[in-house]
LOROPA-841878 format. One record per residue: x, y, z of N, C-alpha, C, O in turn; residue number from 1. Coordinates in nm, 2 decimals, padded with zeros to 4 digits. Last residue first. Layout:
% residues N
neast	nnorth	nup	caeast	canorth	caup	ceast	cnorth	cup	oeast	onorth	oup	pos
X	Y	Z	X	Y	Z	X	Y	Z	X	Y	Z	NUM
...
This chain:
% residues 231
neast	nnorth	nup	caeast	canorth	caup	ceast	cnorth	cup	oeast	onorth	oup	pos
00.93	02.37	-10.39	00.76	02.39	-10.43	00.75	02.54	-10.41	00.64	02.59	-10.42	231
01.16	02.40	-10.24	01.16	02.38	-10.36	01.02	02.43	-10.43	01.02	02.52	-10.51	230
01.07	02.39	-09.98	01.13	02.48	-10.03	01.13	02.52	-10.15	01.11	02.64	-10.18	229
01.00	02.09	-09.97	00.90	02.18	-09.95	00.95	02.35	-09.98	00.86	02.43	-10.01	228
01.29	01.98	-09.98	01.17	01.98	-10.10	01.04	02.06	-10.09	00.99	02.10	-10.20	227
01.37	02.04	-09.76	01.44	02.10	-09.87	01.34	02.09	-09.99	01.32	02.18	-10.07	226
01.20	01.90	-09.59	01.22	02.05	-09.57	01.26	02.12	-09.70	01.20	02.21	-09.75	225
01.32	01.64	-09.65	01.16	01.71	-09.67	01.17	01.85	-09.67	01.14	01.91	-09.78	224
01.57	01.67	-09.60	01.52	01.63	-09.72	01.39	01.69	-09.78	01.36	01.75	-09.89	223
01.56	01.68	-09.31	01.63	01.80	-09.38	01.57	01.76	-09.54	01.50	01.85	-09.58	222
01.45	01.44	-09.23	01.36	01.56	-09.22	01.40	01.66	-09.31	01.32	01.73	-09.38	221
01.62	01.28	-09.33	01.52	01.26	-09.39	01.44	01.41	-09.39	01.40	01.48	-09.48	220
01.86	01.36	-09.13	01.87	01.37	-09.27	01.72	01.37	-09.37	01.71	01.45	-09.47	219
01.74	01.29	-08.88	01.77	01.44	-08.93	01.79	01.44	-09.09	01.72	01.52	-09.17	218
01.69	00.99	-08.91	01.60	01.08	-08.93	01.61	01.23	-08.95	01.51	01.29	-09.00	217
01.98	00.94	-08.93	01.88	00.94	-09.04	01.77	01.01	-09.04	01.74	01.08	-09.14	216
02.06	01.04	-08.70	02.12	01.10	-08.80	02.04	01.07	-08.92	02.02	01.16	-09.00	215
01.91	00.88	-08.52	01.91	01.00	-08.51	01.96	01.09	-08.64	01.91	01.20	-08.68	214
02.03	00.63	-08.60	01.87	00.65	-08.62	01.84	00.84	-08.61	01.77	00.91	-08.69	213
02.29	00.67	-08.51	02.25	00.66	-08.65	02.08	00.67	-08.68	02.03	00.73	-08.78	212
02.24	00.70	-08.23	02.29	00.80	-08.30	02.28	00.76	-08.45	02.25	00.86	-08.52	211
02.13	00.44	-08.18	02.03	00.55	-08.16	02.10	00.68	-08.23	02.02	00.76	-08.28	210
02.33	00.28	-08.21	02.23	00.27	-08.29	02.13	00.38	-08.30	02.06	00.41	-08.39	209
02.50	00.37	-08.04	02.56	00.38	-08.15	02.42	00.39	-08.27	02.41	00.46	-08.36	208
02.37	00.29	-07.78	02.44	00.42	-07.80	02.46	00.47	-07.95	02.44	00.58	-07.98	207
02.38	00.01	-07.83	02.25	00.08	-07.81	02.27	00.23	-07.87	02.22	00.27	-07.96	206
02.64	-00.04	-07.81	02.56	-00.08	-07.95	02.45	-00.01	-07.94	02.41	00.03	-08.05	205
02.70	00.06	-07.58	02.75	00.09	-07.67	02.68	00.05	-07.79	02.68	00.14	-07.88	204
02.57	-00.14	-07.39	02.53	-00.02	-07.40	02.60	00.07	-07.51	02.53	00.17	-07.54	203
02.68	-00.38	-07.51	02.53	-00.37	-07.53	02.49	-00.23	-07.51	02.41	-00.18	-07.59	202
02.94	-00.34	-07.38	02.92	-00.35	-07.52	02.78	-00.37	-07.60	02.78	-00.36	-07.72	201
02.84	-00.32	-07.11	02.91	-00.23	-07.19	02.89	-00.22	-07.34	02.84	-00.12	-07.40	200
02.53	-00.47	-07.00	02.69	-00.47	-07.05	02.77	-00.34	-07.11	02.69	-00.27	-07.17	199
02.31	-00.31	-06.79	02.35	-00.35	-06.94	02.48	-00.36	-06.98	02.55	-00.26	-07.00	198
02.20	-00.47	-06.48	02.24	-00.35	-06.59	02.27	-00.40	-06.71	02.27	-00.52	-06.73	197
02.32	-00.69	-06.25	02.22	-00.63	-06.32	02.28	-00.48	-06.39	02.37	-00.41	-06.36	196
02.53	-01.00	-06.33	02.50	-00.88	-06.26	02.41	-00.79	-06.31	02.42	-00.78	-06.43	195
02.56	-01.32	-06.29	02.51	-01.21	-06.40	02.47	-01.08	-06.30	02.38	-01.09	-06.21	194
02.84	-01.54	-06.24	02.75	-01.44	-06.17	02.66	-01.37	-06.30	02.71	-01.37	-06.41	193
03.01	-01.80	-06.07	02.97	-01.74	-06.20	02.85	-01.67	-06.17	02.77	-01.71	-06.08	192
03.27	-01.88	-05.86	03.15	-01.82	-05.85	03.12	-01.76	-05.99	03.20	-01.68	-06.03	191
03.53	-02.09	-05.77	03.44	-02.01	-05.85	03.30	-02.02	-05.84	03.23	-02.12	-05.83	190
03.83	-02.21	-05.65	03.68	-02.18	-05.61	03.60	-02.08	-05.68	03.61	-01.97	-05.62	189
04.10	-02.43	-05.69	04.04	-02.32	-05.75	03.88	-02.34	-05.68	03.83	-02.45	-05.66	188
04.20	-02.66	-05.58	04.29	-02.53	-05.62	04.21	-02.43	-05.65	04.27	-02.32	-05.63	187
04.06	-02.80	-05.28	04.07	-02.79	-05.46	04.13	-02.67	-05.49	04.12	-02.58	-05.41	186
04.17	-03.01	-05.05	04.15	-02.89	-05.10	04.12	-02.86	-05.23	04.19	-02.93	-05.31	185
04.23	-03.23	-04.89	04.11	-03.21	-05.01	04.10	-03.11	-05.05	03.99	-03.09	-05.10	184
04.39	-03.17	-04.70	04.43	-03.29	-04.81	04.37	-03.26	-04.93	04.42	-03.27	-05.04	183
04.25	-03.03	-04.53	04.37	-02.97	-04.61	04.41	-03.04	-04.70	04.47	-02.99	-04.79	182
03.91	-03.08	-04.55	04.04	-03.07	-04.48	04.13	-03.04	-04.58	04.11	-03.03	-04.70	181
03.60	-02.89	-04.64	03.70	-02.98	-04.65	03.81	-02.98	-04.57	03.83	-02.88	-04.51	180
03.26	-02.79	-04.77	03.38	-02.81	-04.66	03.48	-02.91	-04.68	03.44	-03.02	-04.73	179
03.05	-02.55	-04.92	03.14	-02.71	-04.92	03.25	-02.68	-04.82	03.30	-02.57	-04.79	178
02.76	-02.39	-05.02	02.85	-02.43	-04.96	02.92	-02.56	-04.95	02.87	-02.67	-04.97	177
02.63	-02.41	-05.28	02.58	-02.31	-05.18	02.71	-02.30	-05.08	02.77	-02.19	-05.08	176
02.64	-02.46	-05.64	02.67	-02.52	-05.46	02.68	-02.43	-05.38	02.77	-02.35	-05.41	175
02.51	-02.51	-05.93	02.53	-02.42	-05.81	02.53	-02.48	-05.68	02.43	-02.55	-05.63	174
02.70	-02.65	-06.18	02.60	-02.63	-06.09	02.61	-02.54	-05.99	02.72	-02.49	-05.96	173
02.95	-02.63	-06.33	02.83	-02.66	-06.39	02.71	-02.67	-06.32	02.61	-02.68	-06.39	172
03.23	-02.46	-06.29	03.17	-02.55	-06.22	03.05	-02.54	-06.28	03.01	-02.42	-06.30	171
03.53	-02.43	-06.36	03.42	-02.40	-06.43	03.32	-02.51	-06.40	03.32	-02.62	-06.46	170
03.74	-02.49	-06.19	03.75	-02.31	-06.26	03.62	-02.31	-06.36	03.60	-02.21	-06.43	169
03.66	-02.60	-05.85	03.72	-02.59	-05.99	03.70	-02.47	-06.05	03.65	-02.37	-06.00	168
03.36	-02.56	-05.66	03.52	-02.59	-05.68	03.55	-02.62	-05.83	03.46	-02.65	-05.91	167
03.12	-02.33	-05.69	03.17	-02.44	-05.64	03.32	-02.47	-05.66	03.38	-02.37	-05.68	166
02.85	-02.23	-05.91	02.95	-02.19	-05.81	03.01	-02.34	-05.76	02.95	-02.45	-05.78	165
02.65	-02.04	-06.16	02.70	-02.15	-06.09	02.81	-02.12	-05.98	02.85	-02.01	-05.96	164
02.48	-01.81	-06.13	02.45	-01.89	-06.25	02.54	-02.03	-06.18	02.47	-02.13	-06.17	163
02.33	-01.58	-05.93	02.44	-01.70	-05.92	02.41	-01.78	-06.05	02.29	-01.80	-06.07	162
02.23	-01.23	-05.98	02.21	-01.40	-06.01	02.34	-01.52	-06.01	02.43	-01.51	-06.09	161
02.11	-00.97	-05.81	02.25	-01.03	-05.86	02.17	-01.19	-05.87	02.08	-01.24	-05.80	160
01.90	-00.87	-05.63	01.95	-00.81	-05.74	02.01	-00.90	-05.86	01.97	-00.90	-05.98	159
02.03	-00.98	-05.33	01.96	-00.96	-05.40	01.96	-00.86	-05.52	02.03	-00.76	-05.50	158
02.38	-01.15	-05.36	02.30	-01.04	-05.29	02.15	-01.05	-05.40	02.15	-01.10	-05.51	157
02.48	-01.47	-05.31	02.45	-01.37	-05.41	02.37	-01.29	-05.36	02.28	-01.35	-05.29	156
02.76	-01.72	-05.24	02.64	-01.65	-05.20	02.60	-01.54	-05.31	02.69	-01.52	-05.40	155
02.92	-01.99	-05.12	02.87	-01.90	-05.22	02.76	-01.84	-05.22	02.66	-01.91	-05.20	154
03.16	-02.05	-04.88	03.01	-02.03	-04.87	03.04	-01.94	-04.99	03.13	-01.85	-04.99	153
03.37	-02.30	-04.71	03.32	-02.21	-04.82	03.20	-02.17	-04.86	03.12	-02.26	-04.87	152
03.57	-02.39	-04.45	03.45	-02.38	-04.49	03.43	-02.28	-04.59	03.49	-02.17	-04.56	151
03.82	-02.61	-04.37	03.78	-02.48	-04.43	03.64	-02.50	-04.50	03.60	-02.60	-04.57	150
04.02	-02.76	-04.10	03.89	-02.72	-04.19	03.87	-02.60	-04.25	03.89	-02.50	-04.19	149
04.28	-02.71	-04.03	04.20	-02.84	-03.98	04.06	-02.85	-04.07	04.01	-02.96	-04.09	148
04.55	-02.56	-04.20	04.41	-02.55	-04.17	04.32	-02.67	-04.15	04.29	-02.74	-04.24	147
04.79	-02.60	-04.29	04.76	-02.56	-04.15	04.63	-02.53	-04.11	04.60	-02.48	-04.01	146
04.76	-02.70	-04.54	04.82	-02.82	-04.43	04.81	-02.76	-04.30	04.82	-02.83	-04.20	145
04.77	-02.47	-04.68	04.61	-02.54	-04.66	04.65	-02.67	-04.56	04.55	-02.72	-04.50	144
04.88	-02.18	-04.73	04.95	-02.32	-04.66	04.82	-02.40	-04.61	04.78	-02.38	-04.49	143
04.72	-02.06	-05.03	04.78	-02.06	-04.87	04.83	-02.17	-04.83	04.82	-02.27	-04.90	142
04.63	-02.07	-05.26	04.77	-02.07	-05.28	04.81	-02.08	-05.13	04.93	-02.10	-05.11	141
04.37	-02.10	-05.44	04.38	-02.12	-05.31	04.53	-02.18	-05.31	04.56	-02.29	-05.33	140
04.20	-01.87	-05.65	04.30	-01.97	-05.64	04.37	-01.99	-05.53	04.44	-01.89	-05.50	139
03.89	-01.79	-05.72	03.98	-01.76	-05.61	04.07	-01.91	-05.61	04.03	-02.02	-05.59	138
03.72	-01.63	-05.98	03.79	-01.78	-05.95	03.88	-01.72	-05.83	03.94	-01.62	-05.85	137
03.44	-01.55	-06.14	03.53	-01.52	-06.07	03.60	-01.63	-06.00	03.53	-01.72	-05.96	136
03.27	-01.47	-06.45	03.33	-01.60	-06.39	03.43	-01.56	-06.29	03.54	-01.52	-06.34	135
02.99	-01.28	-06.55	03.14	-01.30	-06.53	03.14	-01.43	-06.44	03.04	-01.49	-06.39	134
02.76	-01.09	-06.75	02.81	-01.21	-06.68	02.95	-01.23	-06.66	03.02	-01.20	-06.74	133
02.65	-00.77	-06.63	02.66	-00.88	-06.72	02.70	-01.00	-06.67	02.69	-01.03	-06.55	132
02.82	-00.46	-06.55	02.69	-00.55	-06.54	02.70	-00.66	-06.65	02.75	-00.63	-06.76	131
03.17	-00.49	-06.44	03.08	-00.44	-06.50	02.91	-00.51	-06.51	02.90	-00.63	-06.48	130
03.28	-00.51	-06.11	03.27	-00.57	-06.24	03.16	-00.49	-06.29	03.07	-00.45	-06.23	129
03.53	-00.53	-05.84	03.44	-00.44	-05.92	03.43	-00.51	-06.08	03.53	-00.54	-06.15	128
03.57	-00.72	-05.56	03.65	-00.71	-05.73	03.52	-00.66	-05.79	03.41	-00.72	-05.80	127
03.71	-00.64	-05.25	03.59	-00.62	-05.35	03.65	-00.63	-05.48	03.75	-00.56	-05.51	126
03.78	-00.83	-04.99	03.82	-00.76	-05.08	03.70	-00.73	-05.18	03.60	-00.81	-05.19	125
03.89	-00.88	-04.64	03.79	-00.87	-04.72	03.82	-00.78	-04.85	03.88	-00.67	-04.83	124
03.98	-01.05	-04.34	04.01	-00.97	-04.45	03.90	-00.97	-04.56	03.82	-01.06	-04.56	123
04.02	-01.15	-03.98	03.95	-01.14	-04.10	03.99	-01.03	-04.21	04.03	-00.92	-04.17	122
04.08	-01.35	-03.70	04.14	-01.24	-03.80	04.04	-01.26	-03.93	03.99	-01.37	-03.96	121
04.06	-01.45	-03.36	04.03	-01.43	-03.51	04.09	-01.32	-03.56	04.15	-01.23	-03.51	120
04.09	-01.65	-03.07	04.09	-01.56	-03.14	04.04	-01.54	-03.28	03.98	-01.64	-03.31	119
04.10	-01.78	-02.74	04.06	-01.77	-02.87	04.05	-01.66	-02.94	04.00	-01.56	-02.88	118
04.39	-01.70	-02.54	04.23	-01.68	-02.55	04.20	-01.74	-02.70	04.30	-01.74	-02.78	117
04.62	-01.58	-02.35	04.56	-01.69	-02.42	04.42	-01.73	-02.44	04.35	-01.80	-02.36	116
04.71	-01.24	-02.42	04.67	-01.36	-02.34	04.62	-01.50	-02.43	04.59	-01.50	-02.55	115
04.83	-00.93	-02.43	04.84	-01.06	-02.50	04.79	-01.18	-02.40	04.85	-01.19	-02.29	114
04.59	-00.65	-02.39	04.70	-00.74	-02.36	04.68	-00.89	-02.42	04.57	-00.95	-02.45	113
04.45	-00.57	-02.74	04.47	-00.55	-02.60	04.59	-00.62	-02.53	04.70	-00.64	-02.59	112
04.21	-00.74	-02.93	04.30	-00.64	-02.92	04.34	-00.59	-02.77	04.25	-00.57	-02.69	111
04.19	-01.11	-03.01	04.14	-00.98	-02.96	04.27	-00.86	-03.00	04.37	-00.88	-03.06	110
04.10	-01.02	-03.36	04.07	-01.01	-03.22	04.16	-01.12	-03.14	04.19	-01.22	-03.20	109
04.09	-00.80	-03.62	04.18	-00.87	-03.53	04.13	-00.86	-03.42	04.09	-00.76	-03.36	108
04.02	-00.75	-03.94	03.93	-00.76	-03.80	04.04	-00.86	-03.75	04.07	-00.97	-03.81	107
04.05	-00.49	-04.22	04.08	-00.59	-04.13	04.00	-00.60	-04.00	03.94	-00.50	-03.95	106
03.97	-00.38	-04.50	03.85	-00.43	-04.38	03.92	-00.52	-04.28	03.86	-00.62	-04.25	105
04.11	-00.54	-04.76	04.12	-00.43	-04.65	04.01	-00.48	-04.56	03.97	-00.60	-04.55	104
04.31	-00.62	-05.03	04.23	-00.69	-04.92	04.25	-00.55	-04.83	04.35	-00.48	-04.81	103
04.27	-00.55	-05.40	04.31	-00.48	-05.25	04.24	-00.53	-05.11	04.13	-00.49	-05.08	102
04.36	-00.74	-05.70	04.25	-00.68	-05.57	04.34	-00.60	-05.45	04.47	-00.61	-05.44	101
04.42	-00.77	-06.02	04.46	-00.76	-05.89	04.34	-00.71	-05.79	04.25	-00.64	-05.82	100
04.35	-01.09	-06.20	04.33	-00.92	-06.19	04.39	-00.90	-06.03	04.41	-00.99	-05.95	99
04.38	-01.31	-06.47	04.42	-01.25	-06.35	04.40	-01.11	-06.33	04.41	-01.02	-06.42	98
04.12	-01.43	-06.66	04.22	-01.35	-06.65	04.26	-01.31	-06.52	04.17	-01.28	-06.45	97
03.85	-01.57	-06.63	04.00	-01.66	-06.71	04.11	-01.56	-06.68	04.21	-01.62	-06.67	96
03.70	-01.41	-06.55	03.70	-01.44	-06.69	03.81	-01.50	-06.74	03.85	-01.50	-06.86	95
03.95	-01.33	-06.32	03.82	-01.27	-06.35	03.77	-01.32	-06.54	03.81	-01.26	-06.63	94
04.11	-01.42	-06.05	04.09	-01.43	-06.18	03.94	-01.41	-06.23	03.83	-01.45	-06.17	93
04.33	-01.38	-05.74	04.19	-01.39	-05.83	04.17	-01.37	-05.98	04.24	-01.28	-06.02	92
04.53	-01.55	-05.52	04.52	-01.46	-05.65	04.35	-01.49	-05.70	04.29	-01.60	-05.70	91
04.60	-01.57	-05.23	04.46	-01.59	-05.29	04.47	-01.50	-05.41	04.43	-01.38	-05.40	90
04.89	-01.52	-05.18	04.82	-01.67	-05.12	04.67	-01.68	-05.21	04.64	-01.80	-05.25	89
04.92	-01.29	-05.32	04.98	-01.43	-05.38	04.93	-01.56	-05.31	04.92	-01.67	-05.37	88
04.77	-01.14	-05.17	04.79	-01.12	-05.29	04.85	-01.23	-05.38	04.83	-01.24	-05.50	87
04.82	-01.19	-04.90	04.71	-01.25	-04.97	04.71	-01.23	-05.12	04.64	-01.31	-05.19	86
05.04	-01.03	-04.84	05.08	-01.19	-04.85	04.95	-01.26	-04.92	04.96	-01.36	-04.99	85
04.91	-00.77	-04.80	05.01	-00.79	-04.92	05.04	-00.97	-04.93	05.05	-01.01	-05.04	84
04.74	-00.87	-04.59	04.71	-00.81	-04.69	04.79	-00.82	-04.83	04.75	-00.87	-04.94	83
04.97	-00.91	-04.40	04.87	-01.01	-04.45	04.83	-00.98	-04.56	04.86	-01.05	-04.66	82
05.02	-00.63	-04.34	05.12	-00.75	-04.41	05.08	-00.85	-04.45	05.13	-00.90	-04.54	81
04.79	-00.54	-04.26	04.85	-00.49	-04.38	04.97	-00.57	-04.45	05.00	-00.58	-04.57	80
04.82	-00.66	-04.01	04.72	-00.73	-04.10	04.74	-00.67	-04.24	04.71	-00.74	-04.33	79
05.01	-00.51	-03.86	05.03	-00.65	-03.90	04.91	-00.72	-04.00	04.93	-00.82	-04.07	78
04.86	-00.27	-03.85	05.00	-00.27	-03.95	05.02	-00.43	-03.97	05.05	-00.48	-04.08	77
04.64	-00.33	-03.69	04.65	-00.25	-03.84	04.77	-00.31	-03.93	04.77	-00.37	-04.04	76
04.78	-00.39	-03.46	04.72	-00.51	-03.54	04.70	-00.47	-03.69	04.73	-00.54	-03.78	75
04.91	-00.15	-03.43	04.99	-00.27	-03.43	04.92	-00.32	-03.53	04.94	-00.31	-03.65	74
04.69	00.03	-03.38	04.79	00.05	-03.47	04.87	-00.08	-03.52	04.88	-00.10	-03.64	73
04.59	-00.11	-03.15	04.50	-00.10	-03.27	04.61	-00.07	-03.37	04.62	-00.17	-03.44	72
04.83	-00.30	-02.98	04.75	-00.20	-03.01	04.66	-00.18	-03.13	04.66	-00.27	-03.21	71
04.89	-00.56	-02.77	04.88	-00.54	-02.93	04.78	-00.44	-02.92	04.67	-00.47	-02.88	70
05.11	-00.61	-02.51	05.00	-00.54	-02.55	04.99	-00.51	-02.70	05.08	-00.43	-02.75	69
05.39	-00.63	-02.45	05.28	-00.77	-02.41	05.16	-00.68	-02.45	05.08	-00.73	-02.37	68
05.58	-00.50	-02.58	05.52	-00.45	-02.46	05.43	-00.53	-02.38	05.40	-00.51	-02.26	67
05.69	-00.50	-02.85	05.73	-00.61	-02.74	05.68	-00.56	-02.59	05.76	-00.58	-02.50	66
05.65	-00.33	-03.03	05.73	-00.28	-02.95	05.77	-00.39	-02.81	05.84	-00.38	-02.71	65
05.48	-00.52	-03.20	05.63	-00.47	-03.27	05.68	-00.41	-03.16	05.80	-00.43	-03.16	64
05.30	-00.76	-03.22	05.33	-00.67	-03.09	05.49	-00.63	-03.12	05.59	-00.69	-03.08	63
05.27	-00.97	-03.39	05.19	-00.84	-03.42	05.25	-00.71	-03.30	05.23	-00.59	-03.31	62
05.36	-01.18	-03.25	05.41	-01.13	-03.39	05.37	-00.98	-03.43	05.44	-00.90	-03.50	61
05.20	-01.22	-03.06	05.33	-01.15	-03.02	05.40	-01.13	-03.17	05.50	-01.06	-03.18	60
04.94	-01.25	-03.16	04.98	-01.14	-03.12	05.11	-01.10	-03.10	05.15	-00.99	-03.11	59
05.01	-01.51	-03.31	04.98	-01.42	-03.38	05.02	-01.29	-03.30	05.10	-01.21	-03.35	58
05.07	-01.71	-03.06	05.18	-01.65	-03.15	05.14	-01.54	-03.25	05.23	-01.47	-03.29	57
04.82	-01.68	-02.96	04.98	-01.62	-02.87	05.07	-01.58	-02.99	05.12	-01.47	-03.01	56
04.66	-01.78	-03.12	04.63	-01.65	-03.08	04.75	-01.60	-03.03	04.79	-01.48	-03.06	55
04.74	-02.07	-03.09	04.77	-01.96	-03.21	04.75	-01.82	-03.20	04.81	-01.75	-03.27	54
04.66	-02.11	-02.85	04.81	-02.12	-02.87	04.82	-02.03	-03.00	04.90	-01.94	-03.01	53
04.37	-02.09	-02.84	04.46	-02.01	-02.75	04.61	-01.98	-02.81	04.67	-01.88	-02.81	52
04.29	-02.09	-03.17	04.28	-02.14	-03.09	04.37	-02.06	-03.00	04.44	-01.98	-03.06	51
04.12	-01.89	-03.45	04.26	-01.94	-03.39	04.22	-01.99	-03.25	04.11	-01.95	-03.20	50
03.98	-01.88	-03.78	03.95	-01.92	-03.63	04.05	-01.97	-03.55	04.06	-02.09	-03.55	49
04.02	-01.64	-04.02	04.06	-01.76	-03.96	04.01	-01.77	-03.81	04.01	-01.67	-03.73	48
03.86	-01.53	-04.35	03.89	-01.55	-04.20	03.95	-01.66	-04.16	03.95	-01.76	-04.22	47
03.82	-01.38	-04.63	03.90	-01.48	-04.56	03.90	-01.47	-04.41	03.97	-01.38	-04.36	46
03.56	-01.28	-04.87	03.59	-01.29	-04.73	03.72	-01.41	-04.72	03.73	-01.50	-04.80	45
03.49	-01.08	-05.16	03.55	-01.21	-05.10	03.58	-01.21	-04.97	03.65	-01.11	-04.95	44
03.22	-00.98	-05.37	03.30	-00.94	-05.23	03.34	-01.10	-05.19	03.27	-01.20	-05.19	43
03.19	-00.89	-05.67	03.20	-01.00	-05.62	03.26	-00.97	-05.49	03.37	-00.92	-05.50	42
03.00	-00.61	-05.82	03.09	-00.70	-05.82	03.09	-00.82	-05.73	02.97	-00.85	-05.70	41
02.77	-00.45	-05.77	02.88	-00.40	-05.82	02.99	-00.47	-05.83	03.10	-00.40	-05.85	40
02.58	-00.60	-05.61	02.55	-00.53	-05.73	02.68	-00.47	-05.81	02.67	-00.45	-05.93	39
02.75	-00.90	-05.52	02.68	-00.80	-05.48	02.69	-00.72	-05.63	02.76	-00.75	-05.73	38
02.83	-01.25	-05.43	02.79	-01.16	-05.56	02.73	-01.04	-05.50	02.64	-01.07	-05.42	37
03.07	-01.37	-05.26	02.95	-01.32	-05.23	02.93	-01.22	-05.36	03.01	-01.13	-05.39	36
03.27	-01.64	-05.13	03.25	-01.55	-05.25	03.09	-01.50	-05.26	03.00	-01.58	-05.26	35
03.45	-01.70	-04.83	03.32	-01.65	-04.92	03.36	-01.60	-05.05	03.46	-01.54	-05.07	34
03.58	-01.90	-04.61	03.59	-01.84	-04.73	03.48	-01.83	-04.78	03.40	-01.92	-04.79	33
03.76	-01.98	-04.32	03.61	-01.94	-04.39	03.64	-01.88	-04.52	03.73	-01.80	-04.52	32
03.92	-02.25	-04.11	03.94	-02.13	-04.22	03.78	-02.11	-04.28	03.69	-02.20	-04.27	31
04.08	-02.28	-03.80	03.96	-02.32	-03.89	03.98	-02.20	-03.99	04.03	-02.09	-03.97	30
04.45	-02.36	-03.74	04.33	-02.26	-03.78	04.24	-02.35	-03.82	04.26	-02.46	-03.87	29
04.81	-02.38	-03.73	04.69	-02.44	-03.70	04.58	-02.35	-03.68	04.61	-02.26	-03.61	28
05.00	-02.19	-03.75	05.03	-02.33	-03.77	04.92	-02.41	-03.76	04.94	-02.53	-03.78	27
05.05	-01.87	-03.85	04.96	-01.95	-03.81	05.00	-02.10	-03.86	05.02	-02.13	-03.98	26
05.27	-01.74	-03.98	05.29	-01.76	-03.84	05.19	-01.85	-03.80	05.22	-01.92	-03.70	25
05.23	-01.71	-04.26	05.32	-01.78	-04.22	05.33	-01.83	-04.07	05.39	-01.94	-04.04	24
04.97	-01.53	-04.27	04.97	-01.66	-04.31	05.10	-01.76	-04.28	05.08	-01.88	-04.28	23
05.09	-01.28	-04.14	05.01	-01.38	-04.05	04.98	-01.52	-04.12	04.96	-01.62	-04.05	22
05.43	-01.27	-04.25	05.30	-01.21	-04.25	05.21	-01.32	-04.17	05.26	-01.43	-04.13	21
05.78	-01.20	-04.18	05.65	-01.32	-04.18	05.55	-01.25	-04.15	05.55	-01.18	-04.06	20
05.97	-01.03	-04.15	05.88	-01.02	-04.27	05.75	-01.09	-04.26	05.65	-01.05	-04.31	19
06.12	-01.08	-03.94	06.06	-00.96	-03.95	05.96	-00.94	-04.06	05.88	-00.84	-04.06	18
06.12	-01.38	-03.94	06.03	-01.33	-03.85	05.99	-01.19	-03.85	05.89	-01.15	-03.80	17
06.32	-01.38	-04.19	06.17	-01.44	-04.19	06.08	-01.37	-04.09	05.99	-01.31	-04.13	16
06.55	-01.23	-04.04	06.45	-01.18	-04.16	06.32	-01.24	-04.19	06.22	-01.17	-04.21	15
06.68	-01.35	-03.86	06.57	-01.24	-03.82	06.51	-01.20	-03.91	06.41	-01.12	-03.89	14
06.85	-01.52	-03.97	06.75	-01.59	-03.87	06.67	-01.49	-03.85	06.55	-01.53	-03.83	13
07.00	-01.35	-04.13	06.92	-01.46	-04.21	06.83	-01.53	-04.11	06.75	-01.60	-04.15	12
07.12	-01.20	-03.96	07.04	-01.11	-04.05	06.92	-01.24	-04.09	06.79	-01.23	-04.07	11
07.27	-01.37	-03.82	07.16	-01.30	-03.75	07.07	-01.23	-03.82	06.95	-01.20	-03.79	10
07.47	-01.43	-04.05	07.39	-01.54	-03.98	07.27	-01.48	-03.93	07.16	-01.53	-03.96	9
07.58	-01.18	-04.07	07.49	-01.23	-04.17	07.39	-01.33	-04.14	07.28	-01.34	-04.18	8
07.71	-01.14	-03.83	07.62	-01.03	-03.86	07.51	-01.12	-03.97	07.39	-01.13	-03.95	7
07.90	-01.37	-03.86	07.78	-01.38	-03.73	07.67	-01.27	-03.76	07.55	-01.30	-03.73	6
08.04	-01.30	-04.05	07.96	-01.40	-04.07	07.84	-01.40	-03.97	07.73	-01.43	-04.00	5
08.14	-01.04	-03.95	08.07	-01.04	-04.04	07.96	-01.15	-04.04	07.84	-01.13	-04.04	4
08.29	-01.17	-03.74	08.20	-01.06	-03.71	08.08	-01.03	-03.83	07.96	-01.00	-03.81	3
08.50	-01.30	-03.88	08.39	-01.35	-03.78	08.27	-01.28	-03.76	08.16	-01.33	-03.76	2
08.60	-01.08	-04.00	08.54	-01.19	-04.07	08.43	-01.27	-04.00	08.31	-01.30	-04.03	1
């Protein structure tokens, strides 16, 4: 029984460390978030700037084999864990409805021997959208007390139109950037955009209208041809 209890206690102690992703390990950092409208949707970016002490913490957590070196494979595996955590830490809503997104394009620095130097990590997600008007919101459920400062950028690439942006679920004006500390963090960040192209509803309406016109035109031509045959 003593051995079983000791084993259970050891599992409880080690389990959080084994499954802890980057968001749990970092105790202090500066954070950067971006909501960027692109022609096919909205691009989301989250990056953390780490001091030497936090870089050590992250690198040691990523070093699976404990050899004192973070390989590219170890960094990618660790960032995949963070990507899974971001699904709940930064949930995304489109037009008021939650949507799943995949975080990828990982950046982990530095790679190689673990050392006390400044570092950085970054992940990117793409939210595909149909042409037309959309409201994309990022809910901030990360451990905001761990961030000394957060900078947020709201941008739009050529061909897109940013209608409104800023903190909250329904911004009424366009804000290009905001900054805040952990205690002042808004719960939501929103980008309202109009993407180029014809919205699906308009496209189908046009297709149906054209189909009806073709049918009417065909019917009229058939009647005229039939009338000529009678003559």
